[in-house]
C-alpha positions in Angstrom: -2.6 25.9 6.1 -2.0 22.8 4.1 -2.8 24.3 0.6 0.3 26.6 0.2 2.4 24.0 2.1 1.5 21.3 -0.4 2.1 23.6 -3.4 5.5 24.5 -2.0 6.4 20.9 -1.4 5.3 20.0 -5.0 7.8 22.6 -6.3 10.5 21.4 -4.0 10.1 17.8 -5.1 10.2 18.8 -8.7 13.3 20.8 -8.1 15.0 17.9 -6.2 14.4 15.7 -9.2 15.3 18.2 -11.9 18.5 19.4 -10.2 19.5 16.2 -8.3 19.8 18.3 -5.2 19.0 16.7 -1.9 18.5 20.0 -0.2 15.3 20.5 -2.0 14.1 17.0 -0.9 15.0 17.8 2.7 12.9 20.9 2.6 10.0 19.0 1.1 10.4 16.3 3.8 10.1 19.0 6.5 6.6 19.8 5.3 5.6 16.3 6.2 6.4 17.1 9.9 3.7 19.9 9.7 1.2 17.4 8.2 2.0 14.6 10.6 2.2 16.7 13.8 0.3 19.9 13.4 -2.7 19.1 11.2 -5.6 17.4 13.0 -6.9 14.1 11.7 -10.6 14.8 11.7 -11.4 11.2 10.6 -9.1 8.4 11.5 -9.8 4.7 11.2 -7.6 1.7 10.3 -8.8 2.2 6.7 -9.3 6.0 6.2 -8.3 9.4 7.5 -8.9 13.0 6.8 -6.4 15.8 7.4 -7.7 19.2 8.6 -7.3 22.3 6.5 -5.1 24.0 9.2 -3.9 23.2 12.8 -6.8 25.2 14.3 -9.9 23.7 12.5 -11.6 20.4 12.3 -13.1 20.6 8.8 -13.4 17.8 6.3 -12.3 19.5 3.1 -11.6 16.9 0.4 -9.1 18.8 -1.8 -7.1 20.0 1.3 -6.8 16.5 2.8 -5.8 15.1 -0.5 -3.2 17.8 -1.0 -1.7 16.6 2.3 -1.8 13.0 1.0 -0.1 14.0 -2.3 2.7 15.7 -0.3 3.3 12.6 1.9 3.1 10.3 -1.2 5.5 12.5 -3.2 8.1 12.5 -0.4 7.7 8.8 0.2 8.3 8.1 -3.5 11.7 9.9 -3.1 12.7 8.7 0.3 11.2 5.2 0.4 9.3 5.9 3.7 6.4 3.4 3.3 4.7 4.7 6.4 4.1 8.0 4.6 2.5 6.2 1.7 0.3 4.3 4.1 -1.1 7.5 5.6 -1.5 9.0 2.1 -3.4 6.1 0.8 -5.8 6.1 3.8 -6.4 9.8 3.1 -7.0 9.0 -0.5 -9.5 6.3 0.4 -11.6 8.8 2.4 -11.8 11.2 -0.5 -12.6 8.5 -3.1 -15.4 7.1 -0.9 -16.8 10.6 -0.5 -17.2 10.9 -4.3 -20.8 11.5 -5.5 -22.6 9.0 -7.7 -22.3 11.3 -10.7 -18.5 11.5 -10.3 -18.3 14.9 -8.6 -16.8 15.9 -5.3 -18.4 18.6 -3.1 -16.1 21.1 -1.5 -16.4 19.4 1.9 -18.4 17.0 4.0 -20.4 19.6 6.0 -24.0 20.4 5.1 -23.0 24.0 4.1 -20.1 22.8 1.9 -22.0 20.9 -0.7 -21.2 23.1 -3.8 -19.1 21.8 -6.7 -16.6 24.2 -8.3 -14.0 24.0 -11.0 -10.7 24.5 -9.4 -11.3 22.5 -6.2 -12.3 19.6 -8.4 -9.1 20.1 -10.4 -7.1 20.0 -7.2 -8.7 16.7 -6.2 -8.0 15.2 -9.6 -4.5 16.4 -9.8 -3.6 15.2 -6.3 -5.3 11.8 -6.8 -3.3 11.4 -10.0 0.0 12.1 -8.2 -1.0 9.9 -5.3 -1.5 7.0 -7.8 1.9 7.6 -9.4 3.7 7.7 -6.0 2.2 4.9 -3.9 1.6 1.3 -5.1 -1.5 0.8 -3.0 -3.1 3.8 -4.7 -3.2 1.8 -7.9 -6.1 -0.2 -6.7 -9.2 -0.2 -9.0 -11.2 2.0 -6.7 -8.7 4.9 -7.2 -8.5 4.5 -11.0 -12.3 4.3 -11.3 -12.7 7.4 -9.1 -10.2 9.4 -11.1 -11.8 8.4 -14.4 -15.4 9.2 -13.2 -14.3 12.5 -11.6 -12.4 13.5 -14.8 -15.4 12.7 -17.0 -17.7 14.8 -14.8 -15.2 17.7 -14.6 -14.5 17.8 -18.4 -18.1 17.5 -19.4 -19.6 20.0 -16.9 -17.1 22.8 -16.5 -15.9 23.9 -19.9 -17.6 25.5 -22.9 -16.5 24.7 -26.5 -14.4 27.9 -26.8 -12.4 27.1 -23.6 -14.5 29.2 -21.2 -13.9 27.7 -17.7 -17.1 27.8 -15.7 -16.7 28.4 -12.0 -19.5 26.1 -10.9 -20.9 23.0 -12.6 -24.4 24.6 -12.8 -23.5 28.3 -13.5 -21.6 30.1 -16.2 -20.4 33.1 -14.1 -18.1 34.2 -12.7 -15.4 33.5 -15.3 -12.4 33.1 -13.1 -8.7 33.2 -14.2 -7.6 30.9 -11.4 -10.1 28.3 -12.5 -8.7 28.4 -16.1 -5.1 28.2 -15.0 -5.7 25.3 -12.6 -7.6 23.5 -15.4 -4.6 23.9 -17.8 -2.3 22.3 -15.3 -4.7 19.5 -14.4 -5.4 18.7 -18.1 -1.7 18.4 -18.7 -1.3 16.2 -15.5 -4.1 13.9 -16.8 -3.2 13.9 -20.5 -2.6 10.1 -20.4 -6.3 9.6 -19.7 -7.5 11.7 -22.6 -6.0 12.3 -26.1 -8.0 15.6 -26.1 -6.5 16.9 -22.9 -3.7 18.9 -24.5 -6.0 20.6 -27.1 -8.4 21.4 -24.3 -5.6 23.0 -22.3 -4.6 25.0 -25.4 -8.2 26.3 -25.8 -8.4 27.4 -22.2 -5.1 29.2 -22.5 -6.3 31.0 -25.7 -9.5 32.0 -24.0 -7.7 33.4 -21.0 -5.3 35.4 -23.2 -8.2 36.8 -25.2 -10.7 37.5 -22.4 -8.8 37.9 -19.2 -5.5 39.4 -20.1 -4.8 43.2 -19.8 -2.6 45.0 -22.3 -0.5 46.1 -19.4 0.7 42.5 -18.9 -1.5 41.0 -16.1 -4.6 38.8 -15.9 -7.9 39.9 -14.4 -9.4 38.3 -11.4 -12.9 37.6 -12.6 -15.5 38.5 -15.1 -19.0 38.9 -13.7 -22.1 39.0 -15.9 -22.1 42.8 -16.2 -18.6 43.9 -15.1 -15.0 42.7 -14.7 -12.9 42.6 -11.6 -9.5 43.7 -12.9 -7.5 43.4 -9.7 -4.2 41.6 -10.5 -4.0 39.2 -7.5 -0.4 37.9 -7.4 -1.0 34.4 -6.1 -4.6 33.8 -7.2 -4.3 34.9 -10.8 -0.8 35.9 -11.9 1.3 33.1 -10.4 -1.1 30.4 -11.4 -1.4 31.7 -15.0 2.3 32.0 -15.3 2.7 28.4 -14.0 0.0 27.1 -16.4 1.4 28.8 -19.5 4.9 27.7 -18.6 3.7 24.1 -18.2 1.9 24.4 -21.6 5.2 25.6 -23.2 7.1 22.8 -21.6 4.6 20.3 -23.0 5.1 21.7 -26.5 8.8 21.5 -26.0 8.5 17.8 -25.2 6.4 17.3 -28.3 9.1 18.8 -30.5 11.9 16.6 -29.1 
């Protein structure tokens, strides 16, 4: 699957930069082999392409294909492999041209994948931002405009004033820890677009700590309208919330320097 592969590659690229260690970069580069040779290209023209979610499906999932593009772009930025950026930008073009008129992205291109949810939108925005930072051709106006319209839709439609992260754009429940954590990370990624991004991230963190945190030290999975699912999923809730809170602390540390 591309999703955990891309998140691992993101961590490896950050480690390579932080510690100036080429071994991390080599590991991140190896993930490109999976993307290039194992994932199917479910759309491929001279101008666009879409990577499949896994080697055994042919789905057109926008956030998944863009995570593959982000990985290729991040590695290309470190290694200078322009061909990786070319593929990443083509994948980015496919996702940008699939954006709805109101700025939203559906989960996927199929008729039964038309819903719009918080964390998959955050994934798209985060990856699109990193693609623009890594590849020169992704700085074209169409990419900037798509990012700004998508961010505006996401910010306006998915969050209540107290920081409650809605799961869907048109429904309040379920309240989902992962949606909140992914939102914190994405607001910090896009803080240059919005002077209110950091305060928004802080409000979401406060909401999670007040409403989704157990006194025993873990975060709940979801709050439904009439009950709470308290299962402490390690990857879905705990790891993402730890990552989000650490990024928030890191941002505060930068502000004090």
